[in-house]
C-alpha positions in Angstrom: 100.2 85.9 173.5 101.1 82.3 174.5 97.7 80.8 175.4 96.7 77.3 176.2 93.1 76.2 175.7 91.9 73.5 178.2 89.3 71.1 176.7 87.1 68.7 178.7 84.0 66.8 177.9 81.7 63.9 178.6 81.6 60.5 176.9 79.6 61.9 173.9 82.0 64.8 173.2 84.7 62.8 171.3 83.8 63.9 167.8 83.5 67.6 168.7 86.7 67.5 170.8 88.5 66.0 167.8 87.5 69.0 165.7 88.8 71.4 168.4 92.1 69.4 168.6 92.6 69.7 164.9 91.5 73.3 164.6 93.5 74.8 167.5 97.0 73.7 166.4 96.3 74.8 162.9 95.8 78.3 164.3 99.0 78.0 166.4 97.1 77.5 169.7 98.2 75.0 172.3 95.6 72.8 173.9 95.4 70.3 176.7 92.7 67.6 176.6 91.6 66.9 180.2 89.2 64.0 179.2 87.0 62.1 178.9 88.8 59.9 176.5 87.4 57.0 174.4 86.4 54.1 176.6 86.9 56.3 179.7 84.7 55.6 182.7 85.8 58.8 184.6 82.8 60.6 186.1 82.0 63.8 184.1 82.0 65.8 187.4 85.7 64.9 187.9 86.5 66.3 184.4 84.5 69.4 185.1 86.3 69.9 188.5 89.7 69.5 186.9 88.8 72.1 184.2 87.4 74.4 187.0 90.7 74.1 188.8 92.7 75.1 185.7 90.5 78.1 185.2 90.8 79.2 188.8 94.6 78.9 188.8 95.4 81.0 185.8 95.3 84.7 185.2 93.5 84.6 181.8 92.3 81.1 181.3 90.5 79.8 178.2 88.5 76.6 178.5 85.9 74.6 176.6 83.6 72.2 178.4 81.5 70.0 176.0 78.5 68.2 177.3 76.9 66.1 174.7 74.2 63.5 174.6 74.6 60.1 173.0 71.8 59.4 170.5 69.4 56.8 171.8 69.1 53.5 169.8 
C-alpha cells in the first residue's frame, strides 16, 4: 500500500518529529511535515486544522499530531 503519514506538532515537538522523519523513510513510508517548523510562529490550532483537513479528505489517512511542552527554565 502506498501510504503517506502526515505529521504536525507544536513548537516543542521538533525533536520527536525529527525521529519520525528519520524512521518513516527508513521503513519506506512517505511523510509530509505540516509544521510547526523551527522558529515558526504559526498558531498550533492552524497546524491541527490542516492535519484534520488532510485526515478528512482521504479514505485511509494516517496522521501524527505531537503536542509537547517546553521545559521551564
